[in-house]
C-alpha positions as CSV (number, residue, x, y, z in Angstrom):
1,M,78.5,119.6,71.1
2,T,77.1,122.7,72.6
3,F,78.8,125.1,74.9
4,F,76.5,123.9,77.7
5,S,77.6,120.2,77.0
6,I,81.3,121.1,77.1
7,R,80.8,122.9,80.4
8,I,79.0,119.8,81.9
9,V,81.9,117.6,80.7
10,A,84.4,119.9,82.2
11,I,82.6,119.9,85.5
12,L,82.4,116.1,85.5
13,L,86.1,115.8,84.7
14,I,87.0,118.0,87.6
15,A,84.7,116.2,90.1
16,S,86.1,113.0,91.5
17,P,83.4,110.7,92.9
18,A,84.4,107.2,93.9
19,T,81.7,105.8,91.7
20,S,79.4,107.2,89.0
21,L,76.0,108.6,90.0
22,A,74.3,105.5,88.6
23,Q,76.2,103.1,90.7
24,S,75.2,102.1,94.2
25,R,78.3,99.9,94.8
26,P,81.8,100.0,93.4
27,F,82.1,98.6,89.9
28,V,85.2,96.6,90.9
29,P,86.2,95.6,94.4
30,P,88.3,98.2,96.2
31,N,91.2,95.8,96.5
32,F,91.1,94.8,92.8
33,E,94.2,96.0,90.9
34,V,92.9,97.2,87.6
35,P,95.1,96.0,84.8
36,T,96.7,98.9,82.8
37,V,98.2,96.9,79.9
38,L,97.9,93.6,78.1
39,E,100.3,92.8,75.2
40,N,100.5,90.0,72.7
41,Q,102.4,89.5,69.4
42,Y,99.9,91.7,67.5
43,F,99.0,94.7,69.6
44,R,99.1,96.3,73.0
45,I,95.9,97.1,75.0
46,R,96.6,99.9,77.5
47,T,94.8,102.6,79.4
48,L,93.3,105.3,77.1
49,T,94.4,108.8,77.9
50,V,94.1,112.3,76.4
51,N,97.6,111.8,75.0
52,D,96.2,109.3,72.5
53,V,93.9,111.9,70.8
54,V,95.9,112.4,67.6
55,K,96.1,108.7,66.8
56,D,92.6,108.0,68.1
57,Y,91.0,110.7,66.0
58,D,92.7,109.3,62.9
59,A,91.5,105.8,63.7
60,V,87.9,107.0,64.2
61,M,87.7,109.4,61.3
62,S,89.2,106.9,58.9
63,S,86.7,104.3,59.9
64,L,83.4,106.3,60.1
65,G,81.2,103.9,58.1
66,H,82.7,100.9,59.8
67,L,82.2,102.2,63.3
68,Q,78.5,103.3,62.9
69,G,76.5,101.0,65.2
70,V,79.3,99.6,67.2
71,F,77.5,100.9,70.3
72,G,74.1,99.8,69.2
73,P,71.8,100.3,66.2
74,N,70.6,103.8,67.5
75,S,74.1,105.1,68.2
76,T,75.2,108.2,66.2
77,W,78.8,107.8,67.1
78,P,81.0,108.6,65.3
79,S,79.4,111.4,63.3
80,T,81.0,113.0,60.3
81,D,81.2,116.3,62.2
82,L,83.1,114.9,65.1
83,T,85.8,117.4,65.9
84,F,89.3,116.9,67.3
85,E,88.2,118.9,70.4
86,Q,85.2,116.6,70.9
87,D,87.4,113.5,70.6
88,L,89.8,115.1,73.2
89,I,86.8,115.7,75.6
90,D,85.7,112.1,75.1
91,L,89.2,110.8,75.9
92,G,89.4,113.0,78.9
93,W,86.1,111.7,80.1
94,H,87.2,108.1,79.7
95,Q,90.5,108.8,81.5
96,K,88.7,110.3,84.4
97,E,86.2,107.4,84.7
98,F,89.3,105.0,84.7
99,Q,90.8,107.0,87.5
100,N,87.5,106.9,89.4
101,R,87.3,103.1,88.7
102,S,83.7,103.6,87.4
103,S,84.5,102.3,83.9
104,F,87.6,101.4,82.0
105,A,88.6,102.4,78.5
106,Y,91.6,101.1,76.7
107,T,93.3,101.9,73.5
108,V,94.5,99.1,71.3
109,V,97.8,100.2,69.6
110,S,100.4,98.7,67.4
111,L,103.4,97.4,69.3
112,D,105.5,100.3,68.1
113,E,102.7,102.7,69.3
114,K,102.5,104.4,65.9
115,R,98.9,103.6,65.3
116,V,95.7,103.2,67.2
117,I,94.1,99.9,66.0
118,G,91.0,100.2,68.1
119,C,89.4,100.7,71.5
120,L,87.9,98.6,74.3
121,Y,85.3,99.8,76.8
122,I,84.5,98.0,80.1
123,N,81.3,99.5,81.6
124,P,78.9,98.6,84.5
125,T,75.5,97.4,83.5
126,N,72.2,96.5,85.0
127,R,70.9,94.6,82.0
128,G,69.7,91.1,82.6
129,D,72.1,89.0,84.7
130,F,75.2,90.6,83.2
131,D,77.6,92.4,85.6
132,V,79.6,94.2,82.9
133,S,79.1,95.4,79.3
134,I,82.1,95.1,77.1
135,T,82.3,96.7,73.7
136,M,85.3,97.2,71.4
137,W,86.1,98.3,67.9
138,V,89.0,98.1,65.4
139,R,89.7,100.5,62.6
140,A,88.4,99.6,59.2
141,D,91.7,98.9,57.5
142,V,92.6,96.0,59.9
143,V,89.4,94.1,59.8
144,E,90.4,92.0,56.8
145,D,93.6,91.0,58.6
146,G,91.5,89.4,61.4
147,Y,92.1,92.0,64.1
148,D,88.5,92.3,65.1
149,E,88.2,88.5,65.8
150,F,91.6,88.4,67.4
151,L,90.8,91.4,69.7
152,F,87.5,89.9,70.7
153,A,89.1,86.5,71.6
154,T,91.9,88.2,73.4
155,V,89.5,90.4,75.5
156,K,87.2,87.5,76.3
157,E,90.2,85.5,77.7
158,W,91.6,88.5,79.6
159,I,88.2,89.2,81.2
160,S,87.7,85.6,82.1
161,E,91.2,85.2,83.6
162,D,92.1,88.5,85.1
163,W,88.9,90.5,86.0
164,P,86.4,89.9,88.8
165,F,83.3,89.7,86.6
166,Q,81.1,86.6,86.6
167,T,78.7,87.3,83.7
168,P,80.2,89.6,81.1
169,G,78.0,90.8,78.3
170,Y,79.3,91.5,74.9
171,P,76.5,93.4,73.2
172,G,76.5,93.1,69.4
173,R,78.8,90.1,69.7
174,T,77.5,87.3,72.0
175,V,74.2,89.1,72.6
176,E,72.3,90.5,69.7
177,W,71.7,94.3,70.1
178,A,67.9,93.9,70.0
179,K,68.0,91.4,72.8
180,W,70.5,93.5,74.8
181,L,68.4,96.6,74.5
182,S,65.3,94.7,75.6
183,L,66.9,93.5,78.9
């Protein structure tokens, strides 16, 4: 990340618009109480903050090959040269977007809060008939234990029951990336 990019991120973190520049209407209704936590017998999903950077960075860097493409076939995240500082900036960006109600990022942590298991991102979209784009990942060392499938099932149920979205899109899961990108 260049110095110019870091300055832009810092400026955006300081600004507090009610919605992102790309949105013409609020992402969620003003009276909707955005959930901050969901817990089950395996993990806790809670708001992602800068305070999660140490465990988040460990989860990302220990899973580089596994995470490539989680945000689409052309995504370069995470790169091998991702720094701790860049991850901190990313988390700050997500935290500010959550505060602005323009998108919602969650960390998925073990119940004892000792490890980040993954992350969940709920973002507005204009693709097709979808009103939300939902992506998520789990660290590589929990995939064989079924955490990816269980997280996906948990999130689908949570979105269906507790969120105001009518047509959620799960790119790379229920919608192939090629189709998603063509919408």
